[in-house]
C-alpha positions, -999 to 999 in steps of 0.1 A, spaced: 307 -368 -667 283 -342 -682 288 -306 -680 259 -306 -654 277 -328 -634 308 -311 -633 290 -280 -624 274 -297 -594 307 -310 -583 321 -273 -586 292 -260 -563 297 -289 -540 333 -282 -536 324 -245 -530 299 -253 -502 326 -275 -486 352 -248 -486 375 -267 -514 382 -236 -534 409 -254 -554 385 -280 -563 357 -257 -571 379 -237 -593 391 -268 -613 356 -278 -618 342 -243 -630 372 -239 -653 366 -274 -669 328 -263 -675 339 -229 -689 359 -247 -715 326 -256 -730 303 -230 -721 301 -195 -706 272 -195 -683 269 -166 -659 263 -189 -630 295 -207 -638 315 -175 -642 302 -164 -608 311 -198 -591 347 -194 -605 347 -159 -592 338 -170 -557 366 -196 -558 394 -171 -569 382 -148 -544 386 -174 -516 420 -184 -530 430 -146 -528 434 -141 -568 413 -110 -567 419 -96 -601 410 -128 -617 379 -131 -594 368 -94 -604 372 -102 -644 351 -133 -636 322 -116 -620 325 -87 -647 318 -115 -674 292 -129 -653 272 -97 -652 277 -96 -689 265 -132 -694 234 -123 -672 226 -93 -689 228 -111 -724 204 -139 -711 178 -114 -696 184 -127 -660 182 -94 -641 185 -108 -606 218 -125 -611 229 -94 -631 220 -73 -600 239 -97 -574 270 -94 -597 268 -58 -597 264 -57 -557 293 -80 -556 315 -59 -576 303 -28 -557 316 -42 -523 349 -56 -538 359 -27 -556 351 -4 -526 366 -27 -498 395 -44 -514 405 -24 -544 399 11 -529 380 22 -560 354 44 -549 344 57 -583 339 19 -595 320 10 -565 295 39 -569 294 30 -607 283 -7 -597 258 5 -572 241 28 -596 240 0 -622 222 -23 -598 197 4 -586 191 11 -622 183 -25 -629 161 -32 -600 122 -24 -607 99 -11 -580 89 -48 -572 124 -62 -569 121 -55 -530 151 -79 -521 175 -66 -548 165 -29 -538 173 -41 -502 206 -51 -512 212 -18 -530 204 -1 -499 229 -20 -479 256 -10 -504 244 28 -504 247 27 -467 286 15 -467 292 43 -493 270 70 -476 289 99 -462 259 115 -443 255 97 -409 217 99 -409 213 88 -444 236 60 -437 214 48 -407 183 52 -425 195 31 -453 207 3 -433 177 3 -412 156 0 -441 178 -30 -455 175 -46 -422 137 -42 -420 135 -56 -456 158 -87 -448 132 -98 -421 101 -90 -442 116 -109 -472 133 -137 -454 169 -130 -465 190 -143 -437 223 -134 -453 212 -96 -458 198 -100 -421 233 -108 -408 250 -82 -429 230 -53 -421 228 -61 -384 265 -61 -386 267 -28 -403 241 -14 -381 266 -19 -352 291 3 -371 267 30 -377 255 30 -340 291 30 -328 301 58 -351 270 76 -337 283 72 -301 257 47 -291 286 21 -282 268 -5 -263 239 -8 -287 263 -10 -316 282 -37 -299 252 -58 -291 246 -57 -329 277 -67 -339 281 -95 -313 248 -108 -324 256 -107 -361 289 -128 -356 271 -153 -335 244 -156 -361 271 -157 -391 294 -184 -373 260 -204 -362 252 -210 -398 223 -186 -404 236 -173 -436 239 -192 -467 271 -180 -484 306 -177 -470 303 -139 -479 281 -135 -449 306 -146 -426 332 -124 -443 309 -94 -441 300 -97 -406 337 -104 -396 348 -72 -415 320 -50 -396 331 -67 -364 367 -58 -369 357 -22 -379 339 -18 -347 370 -29 -326 394 -8 -346 369 24 -340 371 14 -302 408 0 -299 388 -31 -285 415 -55 -295 402 -81 -267 368 -86 -287 385 -90 -319 408 -116 -303 378 -134 -289 359 -134 -320 390 -148 -338 391 -175 -314 355 -182 -316 359 -184 -353 387 -212 -352 365 -241 -362 354 -220 -394 390 -208 -401 402 -247 -401 376 -254 -427 373 -226 -448 401 -202 -440 404 -166 -427 372 -147 -432 391 -112 -433 394 -112 -469 388 -76 -476 419 -56 -476 408 -34 -452 398 -62 -425 429 -81 -432 449 -49 -422 430 -45 -391 434 -84 -383 471 -80 -391 476 -52 -366 457 -68 -339 480 -99 -342 509 -78 -342 500 -59 -311 489 -91 -292 523 -106 -298 512 -132 -325 539 -120 -348 543 -151 -374 506 -149 -379 507 -111 -381 533 -111 -407 512 -135 -428 483 -114 -427 501 -81 -433 519 -98 -466 489 -108 -479 472 -74 -473 505 -58 -490 503 -82 -522 466 -80 -528 467 -42 -526 501 -33 -544 495 -13 -577 459 -13 -571 453 5 -537 484 27 -528 473 42 -496 465 6 -482 498 -7 -494 517 17 -478 497 12 -444 506 -27 -450 542 -22 -455 544 5 -426 531 -23 -403 553 -49 -415 582 -22 -407 567 -16 -373 569 -55 -369 603 -55 -377 610 -26 -352 594 -46 -323 615 -75 -333 646 -53 -333 654 -58 -371 661 -21 -375 679 -24 -409 649 -45 -422 623 -17 -412 646 11 -424 645 -9 -458 609 -14 -461 601 23 -452 626 34 -479 610 10 -504 575 27 -506 587 64 -501 557 74 -483 568 99 -455 533 106 -438 522 69 -439 554 57 -424 563 85 -399 549 69 -369 569 37 -376 600 58 -386 596 78 -352 598 43 -334 629 34 -353 646 66 -346 638 62 -308 652 23 -310 683 37 -329 691 62 -303 680 94 -324 654 110 -300 654 145 -318 644 129 -352 618 105 -333 602 137 -320 601 154 -352 587 124 -369 561 117 -342 548 153 -345 545 150 -384 523 121 -379 501 139 -353 498 170 -377 487 146 -406 462 134 -383 448 167 -375 448 179 -409 431 148 -423 460 140 -447 469 105 -435 436 87 -439 444 58 -461 415 34 -452 387 30 -476 353 48 -473 334 17 -467 332 8 -431 358 29 -416 346 61 -427 380 75 -433 392 83 -398 421 73 -377 413 56 -344 423 65 -309 446 33 -309 472 50 -332 469 84 -318 474 73 -283 503 52 -295 518 84 -312 515 106 -283 530 79 -260 557 77 -284 562 115 -283 565 117 -245 593 91 -244 610 108 -273 609 141 -257 622 127 -224 652 109 -245 659 142 -260 663 162 -229 629 183 -232 611 172 -199 586 202 -201 575 194 -238 571 157 -226 549 169 -197 525 187 -222 525 156 -246 514 135 -214 486 160 -208 475 159 -242 473 122 -240 454 125 -208 430 149 -227 425 122 -252 419 95 -224 393 116 -208 373 119 -243 378 84 -254 350 71 -229 369 48 -210 387 28 -240 415 8 -222 441 12 -245 442 50 -244 441 48 -206 468 24 -206 491 47 -228 481 80 -207 493 60 -176 525 50 -192 532 85 -204 525 102 -170 546 75 -152 575 84 -175 570 121 -169 567 115 -130 600 93 -130 620 118 -151 609 145 -123 618 122 -95 585 116 -83 589 82 -75 555 73 -56 532 86 -83 553 72 -111 550 37 -94 514 40 -92 511 49 -129 532 23 -141 512 -2 -121 481 10 -137 497 9 -171 507 -26 -165 472 -35 -154 456 -22 -186 482 -36 -210 478 -70 -193 440 -69 -194 444 -62 -233 468 -89 -238 496 -66 -252 526 -85 -242 553 -62 -256 539 -30 -239 533 -48 -209 570 -59 -207 583 -26 -214 562 -10 -189 573 -36 -165 610 -26 -172 602 10 -166 587 -1 -131 619 -18 -124 638 13 -130 617 33 -104 618 5 -82 654 2 -81 658 34 -61 636 21 -32 631 -16 -35 661 -32 -55 650 -67 -48 616 -62 -64 632 -44 -93 654 -71 -102 624 -95 -102 603 -71 -125 631 -66 -148 638 -103 -152 602 -110 -160 603 -84 -184 634 -99 -198 616 -134 -201 587 -118 -219 608 -100 -244 628 -131 -252 596 -152 -257 584 -127 -282 616 -124 -300 620 -86 -291 657 -88 -294 666 -49 -291 643 -49 -260 656 -78 -244 689 -68 -249 682 -35 -231 666 -54 -203 697 -76 -200 722 -49 -199 701 -31 -170 703 -63 -149 739 -65 -154 743 -30 -145 727 -37 -110 750 -67 -108 720 -92 -111 733 -110 -143 715 -108 -177 696 -136 -190 693 -165 -168 696 -189 -199 719 -173 -226 706 -176 -261 722 -204 -282 742 -191 -309 739 -222 -330 701 -223 -332 683 -205 -363 659 -179 -355 625 -180 -372 636 -156 -399 668 -180 -407 645 -207 -409 625 -189 -435 658 -181 -454 669 -217 -452 634 -229 -466 637 -205 -495 675 -214 -503 665 -250 -504 638 -241 -531 666 -224 -552 654 -190 -546 680 -163 -553 687 -135 -527 667 -109 -548 640 -134 -549 641 -140 -513 640 -106 -507 608 -100 -526 594 -130 -510 600 -117 -474 598 -79 -479 634 -73 -469 666 -59 -487 688 -82 -505 717 -69 -481 697 -82 -453 693 -116 -471 728 -118 -476 733 -113 -439 710 -137 -430 723 -164 -454 760 -158 -439 745 -163 -405 728 -196 -415 759 -209 -429 780 -200 -399 756 -212 -376 753 -247 -392 791 -249 -402 782 -249 -438 802 -236 -468 779 -227 -494 742 -227 -505 745 -264 -517 756 -276 -485 727 -256 -468 704 -276 -493 717 -310 -484 716 -304 -448 679 -294 -451 672 -324 -470 688 -346 -444 669 -328 -417 636 -336 -435 642 -372 -439 653 -378 -404 
């Protein structure tokens, strides 16, 4: 087979989303030649395979090869690609601006399309809102005039981000939704168009705390994902997607996304890496795996970035005074602007009302647990002020209602507490946040127990069932203990001691592959001590004596 035929095979594999086949074909071609197009193709395959460093190196070589060959459009294309990846996945703003300047310098006055892409990248890096809007509008107009469907979709999606940041929310959402429909409908010619549109969409959802829209578009992209893989490939987008999955109860998928985000940013993007690990720690807190959460927090030693999840861990560990201090530290970092860890591109470097509302809600709960009802009432009012200024963001309203309900219950005002909890339950249910809804249902049950004990038991059992389904062990144990204190029993169906948990199944699989405890710890982002505990639990539940017997057991299970 000639090199031309192998190259064609590589591009056909790229078009079909067979990234490994594309990589193999382009690597075979590169053993005989170093053409810029082949290097760019290999860079694309590596990017979608998640090998970011190698992908960047290929694109830099492609740029150099294009310059040597005098192919300016290809060189500009590589410079634009490098600008986006350095900015959005590596958090290297200096390199992103450098590659943008390189692309702009190469484009001549008649290179309309190249200049339009330069405008698009410049808009992403612009710090002035008016300049950002002017640049993106210019890029969008040029895309229509010059007939570039990829730029048209990307610029439209980013225009949605610009409008939302400027306060024109409905117009911004219309742009993002249209761009996503266009991208998934096949109007673009490259997979990067879906990636960029998806990243803009997630950014808008993050800015507005609109988890429902993010979930709906993820469902709409299901066919694309089955064929080509997840489009949330830039580190920032993967992080937001992972947090959406975490909050909406899809914990296995959230763990996968957050692990990918951590792996791709470690040693190259410290702020985003810290946020990924902090999010994994939050997942462990929600699961009730407090030792694992503590180990993750201690591993990165980032007190500002981890203070909010550390506050949740302290509260779950019955250390409310520490929880108050940690939540207040996080809120101070937000007010002082010292906690921003997201890249400049898209997010604009500011936190969302989603995290702020969660932090203030947690502070209310911690102050009440610490015996400070007056301070809790003040924190609840601050959350109410945030709700009033958030423009009807459902998540902020839900946290505000929950906080007010907790304060009212602590003050013995049962009727308003009931109404607040019912409002919070409605909002959390509407947003499809199962753990928050279950926790609110349990709070409602505590209030109802004083006036409608039968209904209280029903609500508490519903909360327990939801918590068990999620795998929120600490919350489920709390609900079961409350039911027992009312003489209503705990779980209607006790958990079977001999059945392995999802984490234990993961451990067993890695044992079979011959991984040591430290290697398993590195794979799963947990401590070696925690791995040893899980290994002991696996062996005990299965009635096995050692790792060899565990491997034999798994082999028998696989062949049966």
